C-alpha positions as CSV (number, residue, x, y, z in Angstrom):
1,M,16.9,-3.3,13.9
2,I,15.0,-0.3,15.2
3,W,16.4,1.8,12.4
4,N,14.9,-0.6,9.8
5,L,11.5,-0.4,11.6
6,I,11.6,3.4,11.5
7,V,12.5,3.5,7.8
8,L,9.7,0.9,7.1
9,L,7.2,3.1,8.9
10,V,8.3,6.3,7.1
11,I,8.2,4.6,3.7
12,G,4.8,3.2,4.6
13,L,3.5,6.6,5.6
14,V,4.8,8.4,2.4
15,A,3.6,5.6,0.1
16,G,0.1,5.5,1.8
17,L,-0.2,9.3,1.6
18,I,0.7,9.3,-2.1
19,A,-1.7,6.4,-2.8
20,R,-4.5,8.3,-1.0
21,A,-3.7,11.4,-3.1
22,V,-3.8,9.4,-6.4
23,I,-7.0,7.4,-5.8
24,P,-10.1,9.6,-6.2
25,G,-12.7,9.8,-3.5
26,K,-12.7,10.1,0.2
27,Q,-11.0,7.3,2.1
28,D,-11.8,7.2,5.8
29,L,-8.4,6.1,7.0
30,S,-6.5,7.2,10.1
31,I,-2.8,7.9,10.1
32,V,-2.1,4.4,11.4
33,A,-4.3,2.8,8.7
34,T,-2.4,4.9,6.1
35,I,1.0,3.6,7.4
36,V,-0.4,0.0,7.4
37,L,-1.6,0.6,3.8
38,G,1.9,1.7,2.8
39,V,3.6,-1.2,4.5
40,I,1.2,-3.8,2.9
41,G,1.7,-1.9,-0.4
42,S,5.4,-2.3,-0.1
43,L,5.0,-6.0,0.4
44,V,2.7,-6.2,-2.7
45,G,5.1,-4.1,-4.7
46,N,8.0,-6.4,-3.7
47,L,5.9,-9.4,-4.8
48,L,5.0,-7.9,-8.1
49,G,8.5,-6.7,-8.8
50,G,9.9,-10.1,-8.0
51,L,7.4,-11.8,-10.3
52,L,8.0,-9.4,-13.2
53,S,11.8,-9.5,-12.9
54,G,11.8,-13.3,-12.7
55,R,13.3,-13.5,-9.2
56,G,10.2,-15.1,-7.8
57,F,8.7,-14.3,-4.5
58,E,11.2,-13.0,-1.8
59,L,9.8,-11.8,1.5
60,G,10.8,-8.2,2.0
61,T,9.9,-4.7,1.1
62,A,10.1,-2.9,-2.2
63,G,11.8,0.5,-2.8
64,W,10.0,3.8,-3.0
65,I,8.4,3.2,-6.5
66,G,7.4,-0.4,-5.7
67,S,5.9,0.7,-2.4
68,I,3.9,3.5,-4.0
69,V,2.6,1.3,-6.8
70,G,1.7,-1.5,-4.4
71,A,-0.1,1.0,-2.1
72,I,-2.1,2.3,-5.0
73,I,-3.1,-1.3,-5.9
74,V,-4.0,-2.1,-2.3
75,L,-6.0,1.1,-1.8
76,G,-7.8,0.7,-5.1
77,A,-8.9,-2.8,-4.1
78,Y,-9.9,-1.5,-0.6
79,V,-12.0,1.3,-2.2
80,A,-13.6,-1.1,-4.7
81,V,-14.6,-3.6,-1.9
82,T,-15.8,-1.1,0.6
83,G,-17.5,1.1,-2.0
84,R,-19.6,-1.8,-3.2
85,R,-20.5,-2.8,0.4
86,R,-21.6,0.7,1.2
87,N,-23.8,0.9,-1.9
88,L,-25.5,-2.4,-1.0
89,V,-26.4,-1.1,2.5
90,R,-28.3,1.9,1.2
């Protein structure tokens, strides 16, 4: 059980860091937020992978590639939402 949690956190960290490197611009995210980004990205990657393969939705996490792709999608959406909000304030 604890091993699965450690692996999930490591995959989340790596996927989040790669997503932050791929998406242009400055993202003000802490290391914890980067891990959360990767974990949510893994869930999104699992959902998309299941829908594309015809398995349907199964709760779980994706592999490395799915986690990275999901994290990129989640971070892109985050930057799009927060970027617009920052421009409206100015």
